N, C-alpha and C positions, 0 to 999 in steps of 0.2 A: 664824521657823516659816511665812513667809508663803508660799513657795513650796511648800512640802510641802502647806499647807491648800489653796492652789490645785489644784494636783495631786490631791489627796483629793476636794475637791468636783467636779472635772472628770471622774473617773473614776466617781464615784458618779452623776452625770448620765448620762453615757453608758451605763451598766448599767441604770439606770431607764427609758431611751428604748423605745419600741416597736420602733423599728428596732434590726437585729442585727447587729453588727459583732463580730469577735474582737478583742479589747482584749490590746495587746502592751505588757507595761512591761519595760524593760531598763534598765540601769544596772550601775555597779559593786559588788563585794561589800561588804556590810556598810553601807549607807547606808540602809536601811530599806524596801525594797521588800516583803518578806513582811511585815513589821510591819503598813505601811500597809493591804496588802489584807486582814490578819486583822481589823484594825480594822474597815475598812468591812464586811466580811463580818458583822461582829456587829451592825452598826447596820441593815442592810438587811433589810426585811421577806421576802426569799425565801430559801430553801431552798438549801443549797450542799455541795458536795464539795471540799476541799482537798487535794491530793495533791504529792507531789515526786519528781521523777525521779532525784535525788541518791541515789546509791548502787544505781541500777537497772542492769542489763547493758544498754548501749548497743545491742547487737545484738536485744535482746528486741522484737520487732515486734508481740508480742501486748497489751504493758502499755497502750497509749492505748485499746485497743479495749476491755480490760477496764474501765478506769476510766469510757470513755464510756458502756458497759453500765450500770455501777453508779449511774451520773447518770442515765440513762434509768429504771431502775427506781426510784430514789428519788423522780423526778418523777410517776411514776404513782402511788407510793404516797401521795403528800402531795397535798394540797387545792389545792395552788399551782399556776398556770398556766405559771410560768417557773421556770428551775433554774440554778443558776451552777456552774459547773465550772470550778476554777483548778488548772492544772499548773505546778508551780514548777522551775525548770531545766530546761525543755523542750528546749533545745539539746544535751543531753547523750545524746539518743535519735536513733539514725541514722534517716534518712527521715522525721522526725517530721513534717515540713509535708504531706509526701503523705499521711500516716495521718490528720492533722486534716482536711485538705482533704476527704476520703472520706467522714468522718463529719460533717463540719461541711453539706456538700452533702446527704446523705442526710436530715439532719435539716430541711435546707431546704425539701426536697422534701415530705416527710411532715408536716412542720409543727410538728416538735417545737421547743419553745422551751427548749433548751439554750444559754445565754449563757455564752461562753468568754473566760476572762482567762488569758493565757500570762505568765509572768515567765522571766527569762534573765539572766545575768550577763555573756555573751560578744555585744556589740552586733553583729560582724562576722556570726558565727554564724547569730543570729537573723534579719538581713536578708538572707541569702543563701537561707534557707529562706522566707521571706515574698516576697521577689519572683519568686522562681522558681516557686512552687505556690499562694501566696494571694493574689496581685494582685486587688484590689478586693474582700476579704473582712475586712481590718484596718485597725485605727486604732493609730498606734504613740504610745508615752509615754515618753520618757527622762527617770530619774531621776539627777540629777548627784551628786557629791562635796556635803557640806553645805558651805553658805556660812559668811563669818565672821557675820553677821546672825544666822544659825540656830544657830551654836555659841554666842555671846553669850546668846541669848535663852534657850537651854535650860540651858546650863552655867554662864554668867556669865563668860565668856572674854573677855582683851582682845585686841587686835589683835595682840601680841608672841606671846602663848600660839597663837593662830590661825596665825599664819605658821609657827610653828616645829612644833607639834604636828598640824595639817592638820585637815582635816574628816571624819575617822571618830569618829562619835558612839559607837560601841562601845568605842572605846579610851580615851573622856574621862575615865572615872573613873580611869584608870590613872596619869595624869601626876604624880601626887604621888610615884610611884616611877618615874622615867625609864629606868630598866634593864628593870623590868617592863613598861613602855609599849613600849619598843623591841622586846623579845622577843615580844610580842603582834602589833605591826606586821609584824615579819620573818615570822614562821611562821604565824600565823591569818590574814594578810592578804595579804602579797606572795607567799609560798611557795604558798598555796592558790592564789590568783587565777593564778599561772603555770602550776601543774601542773593544775588543774582545768578552767580557761577557756581555757587556749592547748595545751598539751600533749596534753592527753586529746580535745581536739576536732579539732586539726588537725595535718598532717603536717608535723613538724619535724625535718629532718634532722640538724641539729647543735643540739640543745637548749642544751648548754652554751656555744655562743656566742651564742644568743639571750638566756640568763641573763645573760652577761658584757656583752653590748650594754646590757641594762636597767640594769644597775648602773653602768656608763660614763655612759650616757645621763643617768641621775638625778645623779651627780655633775658633769656638764656641764649641768645644767638651765639654762636663760637663754642659752647660748650656743650660737654656730654653729661646726658641725665638718662636714666633708667625709667621705664615707663612705670615701675612699681613706685620709685622716687617721686615722679611727677604727680601720680594719683594721691599722694599724701598732701599734695599743695593744692589740688582742686576742691572747689566747693561741692561739686555734684558727684555722685558715684558712679564709676565706670569700670572698665577692664583694660587690660594692655592691650588686647586686640583691636576694641573700640578705639582706642588712642592712637594705635598704629593706622588703622584705617583713616580716621579723621586728618592724621598728617599727610596721609596721601593725598587727601582732597584739597587741603592747603596748597600742598607742592602742585598739584596740577594747575590752580589758579593761578600760578607764579607769584605764592605769597611767602608759603613757610615750607623749608624741606626739613628732611633728616637723613644727612649721612652715615651711611653704614660703615662698620670696620672692616678695614682692609684685611684681608685673608684669602688665601688659595682656596679654603675650603667654604664653599659658597652657603652652606647650612650655617656656618658660623657668622659669615657676614649678616644673613637676614637674621638672625636670632641676638644679634650686638644690640647694644643700648645706643638710641641715635645720637649723634651731634648736631644741636638744630643749627639751621643756618636760613637766614631773611634771602631772598631773591633781590630785595633793595632795601638798602639801608635806610631809607624814609620811614619804614615798616616800625623801625627800632626808634629813632628819635620824634617822630609824630606822637609817639605815645608815653613821652617823656616831657615834663614841665620844664627841662633845661633848655639852655640857649646853645649855639655853636661856640661863643665866645666863653661862656662859662665851662664847656665841657673840654676846652682846650686847656684850661687851668688846672685840670684833674689828670695826670699822665697815666694812671691805672684806668681809668673810664674811658678815656680816650683812646688807650691800646685796645681794648675791647670793641670800640667802634672801627678802629684800622682793621683789626681782623677780620670782623664782619664784612667790611668794604670789601678785601681781598678774597673773602669766602665766597661773596655774591659775584664778583667777576668770575670766579672759578666756576661756580654751578650754573650760571646762565650760559657760560660757553660749552659745557658738558653736555646739555640737553639735547644737543643734534647729534649725539653719540659719537662725536670724534673721539673722547677720551674718557675714561671712567674715573669719577672722584669719590675718595672715601678718607677717612682718617685712620690711624693706627695708636693704639694703647696697649702695652703689657707692662702690668706692675706699676711701677710709678715713671715709668718712660711712656712718651707721647710724642706722635708726629703730629702737627696740625692737619696737614693735607696730603693724600696720596694720590697721584696722578698715575693712570696706567691705561697702557695701548697695547694690545698683542703681547709680546716679551718684556716691552720696556715699562720700567718702573720709576718713578721721580718721587722723591719725598720733599716736602715744602714744608718748612718752619718759618712763621711769621714771629719777628721781634722788633716790637716797636719801642721799647725803652734802651737805656744806656748798656745795660748788661746784657750780654749776649751767651746763651749756653746751649750746647749741641749735645747732651748727653743723651738725649731721644733719638738723634740722628744716628750715634753710634752703635745704638741697642738696635735699631733698625737695620744698619749696615750688617749688623752680624748674623741676622736673621735673615736679610734678602740682599747678599753680596753683590748681585748684578746692578742694584738700584743707584740711580744717581740723585744728587741733593743739590737743592738750591735754599740758600739762607737769605729771606727778605728782611731788612730792617737797615737799621745805622751802619752797621759794620760789613754790608752786603750791599745786593741790589735794593733800593730805597723802595719802599711800598709804593710812594708816587709813580716811579719808573713801571714798577710791575703791572698795576692797573693800566697801563698804557699798552703793554704788548699782550699777544695773541697766545692763549696759553697752549694752545697747538703747536705753536713754534718752538715750544720746549723739547719737544720730541724729535729724534733725530731722522 
């Protein structure tokens, strides 16, 4: 729980500071954002109001104003000099950022000390509102899917369980009944994330196409596919630009992302075929009828789960911007993952089988002689060890 405790402490310190910024917490569903804030509110010596926009009509322009007025009234009635207002699922309200800006600026002028915490499960929708209206007024904090170290500490999981069941703490107690666990992930996590965090908040002209792209992308997690080839496997007609936009939406919800090819030429990066990568391996296994015990008997299939598990670990850690994550391929040579930060480049090859080949690393080294390399597998650092380290520690 090291990362959770670190974020808990950081948020607490920010709230108790005299300077006033809007604290914005974003992250996927069911990873503990609301739980952490509620625990924090009970510990802090300040009065508070916690409200959620979930279930409120998106066009209700007066709702935020009503909650803010209640917070102001409670502050006046208390003996405190400061008050905390928490609004969960803020991104579900239309023009929420303009309303927040108006009340925040009014309080700043009058000296009303209401400290604001905003929670949201759609990173893209939150970011758009923040950059458009609240520039200079907020501090972001991203909460990612739970890491192996966290699931191991809290639930006693081993690496194989984590690679198969992923990092959803709310589903952890259900793994003894894999059918029940699968139904929970499919309906309470995947379906809810797609319907509430994407379809309700963004214009999606072809929702069936987007859902099919998500399903296909999960099944091909860890593999490179061009959008042109993907179109041939989808039932609904579309174009590559539409698919690229839909993949960005699933990424913003913490579901499925697409890694770009590593290249010094940024235009070449953006035009490259994506390497599909889930944020949580539960999104793969929940859509399969197989079990963990059966999957372990198939080395090739299990190897793909392991690579996606390592990829998810890297992807979640890259969101906060401490390093960039790509893949690299040229001809028949490929590097599973490329991590970069400023002038540092690290090539990472995942090998879960007995045979280890490093031809891709050699070709990459010839093209980028300054790069360093790490082999994760039976003859190097094991994948079980790797998913317990912080990727940022790989840099010097």
